[in-house]
N, C-alpha and C positions, 0 to 999 in steps of 0.2 A: 566504345570510345572507353578506352584504360584508364584516363586522367581527364573525369567528366567537371568536377568542379577542382580551379584552380583559384588559390588567394594570392593576388597581385598586391604588395606591398610600394605603397607610394604611389601616389597620382599626380606627379610631374610628367613632363614632357614624355620619357622614357614606360613608365608607369600606364600613363594612358592608352599607349600606344601597344603594348603588351596586352592591355586590357581588350582593347577594339581587337585586335587581330585573334583573342583566343572566345570570344563572341563572335566574329564572324564565318569562325570555324568549326563552329557549335557547340562549345563549352560551356557552362554555366560559370560564371567570376565570381567573386567576391574581392573588389577593388576596397584598399584599406587607407585611410590616411588620416590625422590627428584632427581635421579639421573640418565643418561640414561647408566652410567657404571654399576650402580647398578643392573641396568634393562638387560644390556646386560648379563648379569651373571648370573641373573634370567631366564633367556629364555633358556641361555645354561644347567642350571639345571633341568628345566622342561625335557627336552628334553632329557638327560639323565638319570632323574629318566623314563621316560616313556619306553626308551631302555630297561633298567635294568626290568621294570617290565614285559615287554613283555615277555624277556627272562626267568626270571622266572613265570610267567603264563602262558604258554600257552596255556593252554586249553580256557583262557577268553584272546583273542589278542586284544592289543588297537591300533586303526588307530591314528598313532600318528601326522599324520599332521592334523587331524579332529580336535582332542582334540588340537595342538597348535593354529590351525586358532578361536578356541575359547576362547582364549585370546590376551587382546589389551594390551601392555604392554606403561604406561604412565607416563608423570611427569604432567599431566596436572592435577588436585582438578576438573576443571569445568567436566571431563568426567563422575564426579558420579552424575550429576543431574539426568541420568535416572534410576539411578538403583534401584532394588527394593530392596535389602537386602546388608549391611554393614557390615565386620568383618575386625579388626583394630587387626595389628601384629606388632609396631609399638616399639621400643628399652623400656624398663621398667624405663623408666623416668618421673615422672612427669610433669617437666615443656614440657618436648616435646610431651606426652601424648594430654594433657592438649590444647594443641597449634591446635594441630591436630582436636579435636573433638568440641572446638568452629567452628574451617574452614567448616569444614566438615556438622555442623549444619546449616550452612545460605546457604550451597549450595543443598542438597538432600530436596528431599518431605517430608512435615511434618509427612508422615504415616510409612516413611522408618525406618525399629528396626536398634538400630546399636546394633553389639556385640564386646563383648572386648575381644581379645585372650591374656589374662594378666596372669602371674605365681601367682601375689601376691599383684595387686593394687587394693583397693577396689571399685567395682562396683556401691558404692553409691556414691563417690567421681567421678568419673567419668561421672555419668549422673549429677553430680553436675555442671559438665563445660556445659552443652548443656541446652537447653529449650524442652528438650524432657525427663526429667529422664524418666518417666512412662514405655520409649520405649527405654529402655537401658539396657542390659542385658549381662553378664559375658557366654562364651563360649571359654573354656579352653580346646584344643585341646591338641592329647598328639602326641608325632613325633615318627616315620614319621605320617603324618596325612594320606597319601592314603591307610596305612596300617592300621589302628587301628578306630578299630568299635565304639568305646564307646568316649564319650564327659562329660564333667563336666561344666554344666551349672549352672548360678552361680546368683541367684535373687538378686536386689538390695533394697533397702530402699522402691523406689517409683516405681520398676518393677511393670507392671500390671500383672494377671493373664493371658490376650490376648498376652502380648510377651513373652511371656514362652511359651503359646501354638504356637505362630508364629516360635518359636524357635525348638522346635520340630517337627513342619512341614519342616523346611529347612534344619533341620540336617538328616531326612527324606528321602529328595528329594536326599541327599549324602548318602541315606544308611549306617545311622550312625544313633546308639542310644543314650539317655544322662540319667545321673543321675542328679537332681535337690538337688542341696545346698544351704545355705543361706551366706549370704555374709559377710565372715569375711576375712581378711588380709592372703593369703597363701591357702584360703579356705582347700578343706582336702588334695588333692594331695600335692600340693607342702606346707601347714605348716608341713606336715609329710616328703617329701622327700627333699625338703633343708636343714632341720637338720639332714640329713642319710649323706647326702654330705658332710655337711658341717662338720661334726662330722669324716666323713673319711678320708678328707682331715688333719683335726687333725692328725690324726692316722699315714700318712703319715708324717706330718712336725716331730711328736714325735719320729718318727724312733720306730713305733710300731710294723713296716709293710712293705712292698714296695707295691704301687700301683695294681701291677699284683695280690698279695697276698690276697690285700684285697676284693679285686673284687673276687677272686677265692673261698674263701669264702662263700659271698653269693651265688654264683653260684653253688657253691658245696653244700655246708652244706641246702641253704634254694630253692636250686632249681630256684631261679632269671635266668631269660634270659642273662641281664646285671649286671655288677657289680655297686655300686653307681659310683665310679668314671670312668667309660667307660660311663657312663646314661649322666656323667656332661660335660665330652668331646660330646657329643651326642648333650646335648642340648646347650653346649658354656658355656666358665667359665667364661666368662665377662657376660653372661644372669645370671650364678648361682648368680654371685657375685651382680648385681644390687637386685636380688631377695630377698636374704638373708638380703642386706643392707635395701631393703622394711619393711621386718619382725622386724629387730632390731629396726627400726624406729617405726615402728607401733605399738608394744608391749610393746617396752622400757623394753624388759627382757633380761638379759646377754645370757640364754641360745641362742638365735640368734646372738649371737658376732659372726662377720665374722671372717674366718681362718685366720690369715698375709698369711700363704705361698697361699693362695687362692689368698688374693689382689696382692701378689709379682707375681704370674704368670699370671693376668690378666696387670699389669703393663709391664710385660715385654713382651705383645704380645703373649700370649699362649691359645688360645680359644679353644681348642680343635679341631672336624674335621674340623670347619669349612676354617679354617684356615694354617691345617697340621700338629698341635703340642700342644698339654695340657699332660695331664697325660701318655699320649700316642703318637708315632710319626704317621704321616698318610702320604703313598705319594699321 
C-alpha cells in the first residue's frame, strides 16, 4: 500500500466518513480535530456506521474492532508528521482553512500531497496558503463517503500531473474512481447542486410547495434517490449556507444569493441530520 498512513483533518460528517472508508480499506488513519468532545462523538459515529454497514452488507462482514483500531483520534497536529497523505475536511470558512493549511504545511513532509475535501473554495487559493501548491489537489467526496464510489478531483492552477496521478492511486486504494475537473468555485457538482438546493429553499419560503412535496417531485418525476431538501439536511444546512455564500462572493452573481429562509434556519440552529432538525425532524 503506497499511502499506508493518512491524516484526516476535521471529524465532522465528511471527516468521519473519509476516516471510516480509509480504515475499512486497511489504512492507518490519524483523525484530527480541535476538541476531545468532537473526537468522542466521531468515534461513536464511526462505530455506529460500521454496525449499520455490517447489518446491511451481510455478504461482506466488517471486523469492527480491527477497523476502529486503525483510527487514532487526536487533537495533536504533530501526529501528522509521519503520514503519507492528508485529506482536509474542515468547515467551509476561508480563515479557518487558511490557518489549518499554514500549520500542517510546516509539520508534514515536503512530498506529502494535501487533498482539500471542499464544497466550493478554490483549490488554487488553498494551494497559495502553503509552500507546496503543486502538491495541493481538490478531492470532493460525496456523502456518505463509504458508500459512494466516485470522487470529484479538482486540478488547481499549480497542481502537477504527478499530484493528480497520486490522487488517483490514493483513491484506487480506497476502491474509488474519480473524475478530474478544473478549478472554479463550486467545481461541477456543487455549482449545480447548491443552486438547486437554494432555489428549493426559495420554493418553501414562497409557499409554492412544502419541503415534502418539493422532494417528492424530484424523486417521483426525475427518479432521484433523494430530493434537494433531504440532501440539504444530509449535508448540513450550515454547510449549504457556507457553500452558497462562497459562490456568491466568488462570482458576484445574484443567482447565488442565499435564500433568507436558509439563513434563518441556520441562525436558529436547524442544521439537519447532524443535530436532529432541519427541513425534517430526525430522532
